[in-house]
C-alpha positions, 0 to 999 in steps of 0.5 A: 334492674340488672340482667342476670345471667347463669355462669355456664361453667358451673352447669358444665362442671356439675354435668360432667362430674355427673357423667363421669360418676355414672360412667364408672358405675352403671350408667346407661345412655342412648345412641341418637342419629336424628338431627333436630335439636328438639329430639334432644330436648326430649331426650334431656327430658327422659331417664337416660344418664347421657346421649351418644350422638352418633356421628359414625352413622349419622349425617350431621353438618357442623351446625347441626352437631352444635345445635344438638349438642347444645339442646341436650346440655341446656336440658342437663343431659350429658353428651358424648359424640361417636366418630367413625374415624380418628380425623383430627379435624372432626375431633377438634370440632366436638371439643370447640362445641363443648362436648362432654366425651368422645368415642372414636370407633374401629381401634386397632393400633395402640400407637394410632390411639395414643396419637389422637388422644394426645391431640385431644389432651393437648393441641385440640384444647389450645385450639378450642381456648384460642377459638373463644367457643362455647368449651372455654365459655368465650375464654371466660375461663382463664387458659390455665384452669381450662386445660387443667379442667379439660384434662380431668373432666373430658371423657376419652374412649376408644372403641373395639368392634373389629376382629383386628382389635381383639387382643390389642385392647389390653394395649389400647386401655393402658394408653395414657389419659385414655379413659376406658374402652367402649365394645361395639358389639353390632359391628363385631358380629356383622364382621363374622369373626372367629369366636363370635361375640363370645370372643369378644366377651372374653377380650373385654374381661382381659382388658377389665383385668389389665386396668380395673379402674378404667370404665368399659362400655357395651352397646346392646340392642336387646337388654335382655341379652345382657349376660352376667359375664358382660354386666360384671365386666362393664361400667356402662351400657348404651342402647341402640338407637333413638330411631329404633327405639321410636319406631317400636315405640310408635308400632306398640302404641298403635297395636295397642290403639287398633286393639280398641276397634272391632276387626 
């Protein structure tokens, strides 16, 4: 009997359609810094709507990053990669290995954001298709269709997480072909900015009013601290992080187990 293979394009389109839908309406994901593909297989079996691979705070080699993306997506879990810089070589790598979305952190300048968004929607796609990698299904997708598909489906997000970004977000969110903003609350709190996280939340409300059709995300370590004022202005949230969650889960389980032994 002839060997049959599943069509990877069908799975990719379905996964990215689910990602866009969930980012627009209450999707919840988790940051991940673990570098083993087995961790992403496990995350794909969890209830997370997506995973954000935290390249900014992780230490992924190109091979590790590719393997982790593949492991998550093989289980049907959409992948967004967060970078701490708009280095075009890193953004190119992410597109080539087939990420479903990209977040670039520390965005303060709308002109600079426009530059890397244009790269992701243009030259990066050309290079990814020419390289015959995972993103283009080894060029099984014709170039014209690949370009159209990536313009429609690849999620591109700018992160606001520094005092310098406040007041610029209303300009940044209007950058053409940018899908939305993600607010990094932890980094902002560490900056000890005037007005604290309340100033960031006010900025979020202004940006949402400026472009209500965009997606707006929020990082949160403790879900119980999400206020109604924040919830009415965000469309998705990301929990921090796989390592912290692992530590807390182990501690809770060990505490429970020790309770069965006499002191």
